[in-house]
Structure formats: C-alpha cells, structure tokens
GULO-366789 format. One line per 4 residues: number of its first residue (from 1); their letters; for each residue x negated, y negated, z of N, C-alpha, C. Coordinates in nm, 4 decimals, padded with zeros to 6 digits. Layout:
NUM	a	X/Y/Z/X/Y/Z/X/Y/Z  ...
! end
This chain:
1	mlnl	10.0244/-04.4165/-00.5754/09.9230/-04.3694/-00.6684/09.7848/-04.3663/-00.6027  09.7539/-04.4684/-00.5239/09.6246/-04.4751/-00.4577/09.6057/-04.3582/-00.3614  09.7119/-04.3217/-00.2872/09.7015/-04.2092/-00.1949/09.6740/-04.0785/-00.2682  09.7339/-04.0602/-00.3861/09.7115/-03.9402/-00.4655/09.5659/-03.9331/-00.5106
5	idfk	09.5110/-04.0460/-00.5543/09.3707/-04.0506/-00.5955/09.2817/-04.0203/-00.4761  09.3108/-04.0809/-00.3624/09.2330/-04.0541/-00.2420/09.2388/-03.9061/-00.2057  09.3589/-03.8460/-00.2164/09.3752/-03.7044/-00.1847/09.2908/-03.6180/-00.2782  09.2931/-03.6514/-00.4092/09.2130/-03.5760/-00.5061/09.0641/-03.5888/-00.4752
9	hkkw	09.0208/-03.7105/-00.4416/08.8805/-03.7302/-00.4067/08.8440/-03.6506/-00.2820  08.9307/-03.6544/-00.1824/08.9037/-03.5803/-00.0593/08.8951/-03.4311/-00.0864  08.9819/-03.3825/-00.1754/08.9823/-03.2411/-00.2099/08.8502/-03.2016/-00.2767  08.8032/-03.2840/-00.3708/08.6770/-03.2568/-00.4384/08.5587/-03.2675/-00.3426
13	isai	08.5596/-03.3696/-00.2601/08.4513/-03.3867/-00.1630/08.4471/-03.2673/-00.0690  08.5635/-03.2225/-00.0246/08.5706/-03.1060/00.0634/08.5169/-02.9809/-00.0060  08.5574/-02.9576/-00.1294/08.5113/-02.8396/-00.2040/08.3602/-02.8432/-00.2250  08.3090/-02.9599/-00.2613/08.1645/-02.9751/-00.2815/08.0908/-02.9553/-00.1494
17	syal	08.1455/-03.0082/-00.0407/08.0833/-02.9948/00.0909/08.0727/-02.8489/00.1330  08.1807/-02.7732/00.1156/08.1775/-02.6307/00.1497/08.0800/-02.5549/00.0600  08.0737/-02.5919/-00.0675/07.9791/-02.5280/-00.1596/07.8353/-02.5558/-00.1160  07.8066/-02.6804/-00.0763/07.6728/-02.7148/-00.0275/07.6392/-02.6382/00.0997
21	fiiy	07.7373/-02.6212/00.1874/07.7172/-02.5453/00.3111/07.6817/-02.3999/00.2787  07.7529/-02.3398/00.1860/07.7250/-02.2008/00.1470/07.5861/-02.1905/00.0838  07.5505/-02.2866/-00.0004/07.4168/-02.2883/-00.0610/07.3104/-02.2998/00.0477  07.3327/-02.3874/00.1461/07.2389/-02.4015/00.2582/07.2219/-02.2689/00.3319
25	ivia	07.3323/-02.2003/00.3619/07.3259/-02.0725/00.4339/07.2471/-01.9699/00.3526  07.2736/-01.9613/00.2229/07.2032/-01.8652/00.1367/07.0533/-01.8953/00.1342  07.0172/-02.0218/00.1158/06.8756/-02.0604/00.1138/06.8108/-02.0312/00.2488  06.8802/-02.0613/00.3582/06.8260/-02.0347/00.4917/06.8011/-01.8855/00.5119
29	vill	06.8954/-01.8018/00.4728/06.8780/-01.6561/00.4872/06.7581/-01.6088/00.4045  06.7468/-01.6590/00.2833/06.6333/-01.6201/00.1983/06.5016/-01.6613/00.2634  06.4927/-01.7866/00.3077/06.3680/-01.8354/00.3672/06.3363/-01.7687/00.5007  06.4392/-01.7424/00.5804/06.4167/-01.6885/00.7146/06.3988/-01.5366/00.7180
33	flsp	06.4509/-01.4670/00.6164/06.4458/-01.3210/00.6211/06.3852/-01.2544/00.4977  06.3960/-01.3151/00.3816/06.3591/-01.2461/00.2582/06.2389/-01.3061/00.1857  06.1883/-01.4180/00.2321/06.0786/-01.4862/00.1644/05.9523/-01.3994/00.1645  05.8841/-01.3895/00.0497/05.7596/-01.3122/00.0454/05.6470/-01.3786/00.1255
37	yrqs	05.6663/-01.5028/00.1664/05.5636/-01.5747/00.2416/05.5751/-01.5545/00.3927  05.6823/-01.4872/00.4374/05.7002/-01.4625/00.5808/05.5994/-01.3590/00.6274  05.5480/-01.3772/00.7467/05.4616/-01.2761/00.8068/05.5489/-01.1743/00.8777  05.5262/-01.0480/00.8495/05.6019/-00.9440/00.9187/05.5441/-00.9247/01.0582
41	ayei	05.6192/-00.8597/01.1444/05.5713/-00.8301/01.2797/05.4453/-00.7447/01.2720  05.4371/-00.6561/01.1725/05.3183/-00.5724/01.1547/05.1960/-00.6596/01.1276  05.2097/-00.7588/01.0385/05.0982/-00.8484/01.0069/05.0587/-00.9320/01.1280  05.1579/-00.9732/01.2055/05.1300/-01.0520/01.3256/05.0533/-00.9675/01.4266
45	nsag	05.0966/-00.8427/01.4478/05.0259/-00.7517/01.5385/04.8852/-00.7230/01.4886  04.8688/-00.7049/01.3572/04.7380/-00.6765/01.2984/04.6425/-00.7933/01.3182  04.6962/-00.9134/01.3249/04.6128/-01.0325/01.3442/04.5715/-01.0485/01.4897  04.6212/-00.9615/01.5766/04.5834/-00.9662/01.7172/04.6655/-01.0627/01.8001
49	tnpy	04.7774/-01.1072/01.7487/04.8639/-01.1968/01.8251/04.9945/-01.1258/01.8577  05.0622/-01.1749/01.9590/05.1904/-01.1167/01.9990/05.2983/-01.1482/01.8971  05.3898/-01.0533/01.8744/05.5017/-01.0826/01.7846/05.6135/-01.1592/01.8553  05.5842/-01.2115/01.9728/05.6846/-01.2893/02.0448/05.6167/-01.3919/02.1345
53	niip	05.6887/-01.4982/02.1634/05.6460/-01.5997/02.2596/05.7688/-01.6404/02.3386  05.7653/-01.6194/02.4687/05.8781/-01.6567/02.5543/05.8441/-01.7739/02.6461  05.7261/-01.8330/02.6266/05.6840/-01.9468/02.7090/05.7164/-02.0757/02.6332  05.8112/-02.1551/02.6855/05.8482/-02.2790/02.6157/05.7284/-02.3720/02.5940
57	fkti	05.7187/-02.4260/02.4756/05.6194/-02.5235/02.4310/05.4784/-02.4667/02.4141  05.4596/-02.3360/02.4290/05.3271/-02.2758/02.4117/05.2797/-02.2878/02.2667  05.3609/-02.2438/02.1722/05.3215/-02.2501/02.0313/05.3040/-02.3951/01.9870  05.3939/-02.4814/02.0303/05.3845/-02.6239/01.9956/05.2527/-02.6805/02.0470
61	tdyi	05.2211/-02.6538/02.1731/05.0965/-02.7015/02.2341/04.9755/-02.6429/02.1627  04.9800/-02.5128/02.1324/04.8681/-02.4489/02.0616/04.8437/-02.5143/01.9259  04.9505/-02.5427/01.8522/04.9351/-02.6087/01.7223/04.8776/-02.7489/01.7378  04.9240/-02.8222/01.8361/04.8737/-02.9585/01.8568/04.7264/-02.9550/01.8962
65	kass	04.6892/-02.8639/01.9869/04.5489/-02.8515/02.0292/04.4583/-02.8113/01.9133  04.5074/-02.7232/01.8272/04.4258/-02.6715/01.7167/04.4401/-02.7539/01.5891  04.5155/-02.8624/01.5951/04.5454/-02.9386/01.4729/04.4210/-02.9894/01.4011  04.3142/-03.0150/01.4743/04.1928/-03.0638/01.4088/04.1094/-02.9489/01.3505
69	hinq	04.1408/-02.8237/01.3885/04.0623/-02.7079/01.3437/04.1308/-02.6254/01.2352  04.2603/-02.6452/01.2165/04.3320/-02.5650/01.1169/04.3895/-02.6562/01.0089  04.4222/-02.5958/00.8996/04.4809/-02.6681/00.7871/04.6050/-02.7437/00.8348  04.6094/-02.8722/00.8048/04.7199/-02.9571/00.8498/04.8547/-02.9059/00.8008
73	siwm	04.8595/-02.8517/00.6804/04.9878/-02.8053/00.6270/05.0432/-02.6878/00.7076  04.9574/-02.6097/00.7716/05.0035/-02.4951/00.8508/05.0811/-02.5426/00.9729  05.0188/-02.6290/01.0529/05.0886/-02.6699/01.1751/05.2013/-02.7682/01.1459  05.1841/-02.8517/01.0425/05.2917/-02.9452/01.0070/05.4148/-02.8695/00.9572
77	snlf	05.3928/-02.7697/00.8709/05.5075/-02.6949/00.8184/05.5740/-02.6137/00.9280  05.4970/-02.5645/01.0247/05.5578/-02.4885/01.1335/05.6405/-02.5789/01.2235  05.5820/-02.6879/01.2683/05.6530/-02.7761/01.3616/05.7683/-02.8493/01.2931  05.7383/-02.9198/01.1842/05.8422/-02.9991/01.1185/05.9370/-02.9125/01.0358
81	gnvl	05.8856/-02.8023/00.9829/05.9715/-02.7100/00.9087/06.0801/-02.6514/00.9965  06.0451/-02.6208/01.1213/06.1451/-02.5675/01.2140/06.2501/-02.6720/01.2500  06.2093/-02.7968/01.2609/06.3064/-02.9037/01.2875/06.3971/-02.9208/01.1652  06.3374/-02.9256/01.0471/06.4149/-02.9475/00.9242/06.5062/-02.8302/00.8891
85	affp	06.4681/-02.7090/00.9273/06.5449/-02.5898/00.8892/06.6894/-02.5939/00.9382  06.7111/-02.6477/01.0575/06.8467/-02.6488/01.1126/06.9075/-02.7887/01.1177  06.8364/-02.8876/01.0633/06.8900/-03.0230/01.0501/07.0228/-03.0226/00.9735  07.0306/-02.9534/00.8584/07.1582/-02.9520/00.7848/07.2732/-02.8890/00.8638
89	lgif	07.2437/-02.7891/00.9464/07.3506/-02.7258/01.0241/07.4132/-02.8263/01.1204  07.3305/-02.9142/01.1775/07.3810/-03.0188/01.2655/07.4695/-03.1190/01.1931  07.4535/-03.1292/01.0624/07.5389/-03.2155/00.9802/07.6646/-03.1410/00.9373  07.6454/-03.0204/00.8844/07.7582/-02.9458/00.8283/07.8639/-02.9074/00.9316
93	lpwl	07.8235/-02.8644/01.0511/07.9231/-02.8176/01.1486/08.0269/-02.9245/01.1830  07.9854/-03.0447/01.2278/08.0887/-03.1445/01.2597/08.1567/-03.2031/01.1353  08.0892/-03.1995/01.0218/08.1452/-03.2538/00.8983/08.2566/-03.1644/00.8444  08.2374/-03.0328/00.8526/08.3308/-02.9395/00.7906/08.4320/-02.8773/00.8865
97	fkrf	08.3978/-02.8721/01.0148/08.4830/-02.8010/01.1102/08.5172/-02.8922/01.2278  08.6451/-02.9225/01.2446/08.6892/-03.0172/01.3476/08.6467/-02.9758/01.4883  08.6398/-02.8457/01.5131/08.6056/-02.8007/01.6489/08.4619/-02.8352/01.6885  08.3801/-02.8763/01.5905/08.2411/-02.9107/01.6192/08.2163/-03.0611/01.6206
101	igfw	08.3211/-03.1402/01.6388/08.3055/-03.2858/01.6430/08.2195/-03.3273/01.7627  08.2309/-03.2586/01.8737/08.1560/-03.2940/01.9941/08.0101/-03.2514/01.9874  07.9236/-03.3318/02.0476/07.7789/-03.3072/02.0475/07.7444/-03.1717/02.1081  07.7929/-03.1445/02.2286/07.7527/-03.0220/02.2985/07.8025/-02.8967/02.2293
105	rtis	07.9195/-02.9030/02.1704/07.9709/-02.7863/02.0980/07.8836/-02.7589/01.9748  07.8459/-02.8645/01.9054/07.7601/-02.8481/01.7877/07.6232/-02.7956/01.8281  07.5630/-02.8567/01.9295/07.4287/-02.8167/01.9715/07.4293/-02.6746/02.0267  07.5326/-02.6384/02.1015/07.5437/-02.5007/02.1519/07.5506/-02.4023/02.0361
109	svfl	07.6241/-02.4371/01.9332/07.6370/-02.3494/01.8162/07.5055/-02.3389/01.7399  07.4347/-02.4501/01.7253/07.3034/-02.4474/01.6603/07.2082/-02.3611/01.7426  07.2116/-02.3778/01.8745/07.1272/-02.2976/01.9638/07.1574/-02.1486/01.9479  07.2855/-02.1125/01.9459/07.3240/-01.9715/01.9285/07.2819/-01.9187/01.7913
113	atss	07.2972/-02.0005/01.6880/07.2582/-01.9580/01.5530/07.1081/-01.9344/01.5445  07.0300/-02.0278/01.5966/06.8846/-02.0139/01.5877/06.8343/-01.9018/01.6787  06.8976/-01.8831/01.7938/06.8614/-01.7704/01.8811/06.8902/-01.6383/01.8105  07.0024/-01.6314/01.7425/07.0378/-01.5105/01.6668/06.9358/-01.4826/01.5572
117	veil	06.8930/-01.5878/01.4883/06.7917/-01.5722/01.3832/06.6631/-01.5165/01.4426  06.6176/-01.5735/01.5526/06.4932/-01.5277/01.6153/06.5037/-01.3825/01.6610  06.6158/-01.3471/01.7217/06.6359/-01.2089/01.7674/06.6394/-01.1136/01.6480  06.7102/-01.1519/01.5421/06.7168/-01.0676/01.4214/06.5803/-01.0539/01.3540
121	qfat	06.5040/-01.1617/01.3494/06.3702/-01.1534/01.2904/06.2834/-01.0560/01.3700  06.2929/-01.0635/01.5004/06.2149/-00.9741/01.5858/06.2636/-00.8303/01.5718  06.3952/-00.8097/01.5763/06.4527/-00.6749/01.5703/06.4278/-00.6074/01.4353  06.4315/-00.6857/01.3283/06.4111/-00.6287/01.1946/06.2645/-00.6327/01.1523
125	rvgs	06.1809/-00.6883/01.2366/06.0362/-00.6954/01.2150/05.9980/-00.7757/01.0900  06.0804/-00.8737/01.0545/06.0449/-00.9617/00.9424/05.9786/-01.0897/00.9925  05.9560/-01.0969/01.1201/05.8926/-01.2141/01.1785/05.8720/-01.1917/01.3265  05.8563/-01.2995/01.3970/05.8335/-01.2912/01.5407/05.9422/-01.3688/01.6142
129	fdid	05.9535/-01.3423/01.7423/06.0456/-01.4180/01.8275/05.9635/-01.5258/01.8960  06.0008/-01.6512/01.8759/05.9284/-01.7621/01.9380/06.0292/-01.8603/01.9962  06.0253/-01.8758/02.1270/06.1171/-01.9677/02.1956/06.0988/-02.1100/02.1429  05.9767/-02.1431/02.1005/05.9517/-02.2773/02.0468/06.0255/-02.3000/01.9149
133	diil	06.0426/-02.1949/01.8359/06.1230/-02.2079/01.7143/06.2668/-02.2437/01.7507  06.3183/-02.1801/01.8557/06.4550/-02.2097/01.9011/06.4646/-02.3553/01.9457  06.3652/-02.4010/02.0204/06.3637/-02.5400/02.0679/06.3603/-02.6366/01.9487  06.2674/-02.6136/01.8556/06.2528/-02.7031/01.7398/06.3749/-02.6982/01.6483
137	ntig	06.4296/-02.5783/01.6254/06.5504/-02.5660/01.5427/06.6673/-02.6402/01.6060  06.6815/-02.6283/01.7376/06.7911/-02.6956/01.8081/06.7735/-02.8473/01.8026  06.6498/-02.8935/01.8153/06.6218/-03.0371/01.8003/06.6611/-03.0827/01.6597  06.6299/-03.0021/01.5595/06.6688/-03.0344/01.4221/06.8194/-03.0461/01.4074
141	gafg	06.8928/-02.9516/01.4679/07.0389/-02.9581/01.4654/07.0912/-03.0823/01.5351  07.0260/-03.1203/01.6466/07.0666/-03.2411/01.7197/07.0437/-03.3657/01.6338  06.9298/-03.3712/01.5647/06.9035/-03.4843/01.4746/07.0081/-03.4905/01.3636  07.0413/-03.3755/01.3072/07.1442/-03.3708/01.2033/07.2771/-03.4217/01.2547
145	ylvi	07.3138/-03.3787/01.3754/07.4389/-03.4249/01.4363/07.4362/-03.5766/01.4535  07.3244/-03.6299/01.5038/07.3146/-03.7744/01.5256/07.3261/-03.8513/01.3941  07.2672/-03.7989/01.2877/07.2763/-03.8644/01.1568/07.4212/-03.8697/01.1101  07.4927/-03.7575/01.1172/07.6319/-03.7566/01.0705/07.7195/-03.8438/01.1602
149	kiiy	07.6889/-03.8479/01.2892/07.7653/-03.9318/01.3820/07.7443/-04.0800/01.3484  07.6211/-04.1190/01.3184/07.5925/-04.2576/01.2800/07.6652/-04.2919/01.1502  07.6643/-04.1993/01.0543/07.7357/-04.2223/00.9280/07.8847/-04.2402/00.9541  07.9435/-04.1533/01.0381/08.0853/-04.1674/01.0741/08.1130/-04.3042/01.1357
153	llil	08.0269/-04.3465/01.2279/08.0476/-04.4753/01.2951/08.0369/-04.5917/01.1966  07.9419/-04.5841/01.1035/07.9277/-04.6899/01.0028/08.0487/-04.6951/00.9105  08.1001/-04.5786/00.8716/08.2201/-04.5741/00.7871/08.3395/-04.6298/00.8636  08.3537/-04.5881/00.9893/08.4643/-04.6363/01.0727/08.4555/-04.7878/01.0903
157	kgnt	08.3341/-04.8378/01.1154/08.3134/-04.9821/01.1315/08.3469/-05.0555/01.0021  08.3065/-04.9980/00.8871/08.3374/-05.0584/00.7573/08.4863/-05.0611/00.7298  08.5577/-04.9557/00.7695/08.7028/-04.9499/00.7480/08.7777/-05.0491/00.8360  08.7288/-05.0738/00.9572/08.7978/-05.1685/01.0452/08.7748/-05.3121/00.9989
161	heh	08.6628/-05.3397/00.9325/08.6371/-05.4746/00.8812/08.7200/-05.5059/00.7572  08.7619/-05.4015/00.6831/08.8416/-05.4227/00.5618/08.9847/-05.4632/00.5949  09.0363/-05.4197/00.7091/09.1776/-05.4450/00.7424/09.1949/-05.5692/00.8227
! end
C-alpha cells in the first residue's frame, strides 16, 4: 500500500513539475520576446548604441562603472535579472530529464538556450545581442543546477539516515 501511495505522489509531483516547467517557458518567451518593456533594435540604434556587444564583460563593466550615475534598478535588473532568468532552467533540466543529471550537460544546454535567445532577439529585432547576457544567463543556470544538486544530496543524505 505504501508503494502505491508513493507512486501516486510521484506521479502528481511529476505532473506538477512539468506544468511548472511549461509555465516557466511561456513566461520566459513573453518576457524575452513579447514584453512591451523590451527595447527594440530600432530603439537601441536610435539611442546611439550598438544593437550588439561581442566583448565579454563590457556591458557588466559599464553597468558597474555607471552604477553611481544611473538608477540602481536599471543596472540591478539587468545584471541580476539575467542571472535569475535562467536560474529555473538549471533546476528544471536535471530535475525533469535524466540526460541532464550531469553539470556540463546542463550548463551546455543552458548556454545553447541562452545563445539561441540572444541570436533570435537580434535577428527578429526585438532586442540586442549581448555576450554578457549569455554569460549571466549561463551563470544563472549554473546556480540553479547547484541548488537542485544540493537538494538532491540533502534528500539522499536524509534517506540514508532513515535506514
């Protein structure tokens, strides 16, 4: 009887997990491509800035240097928002898909996903291509992976103490 209850719980947890993953993907697509608050490539060009940055850490450094001159919410939301945007992906991939249990496989997938987003934003002119966004998004995915890995280890440790 206990195994049947465990199976039912696992089934519900799995269904809820996949539903949360789909909700995350939908919200990410809306925020990354459809949000009315996104700057289009046209607006970026009109502001006199490039619609792309291929120099690693340039945007990050620029925000840090200008942090005392610009609204704190602007640079904080850019830097930390990019980390947080792909944090859930680092959790969902190894949690839902066995092939992503390993760190490098998960991080490579997060890197490919965020690179695809940046390329699509640039190609569709709904934003700019920024290598720093890729770096920050990938760091966010790595943090997410580390969080889920720590949770797995704590659960595993708790299960070994019960027996």
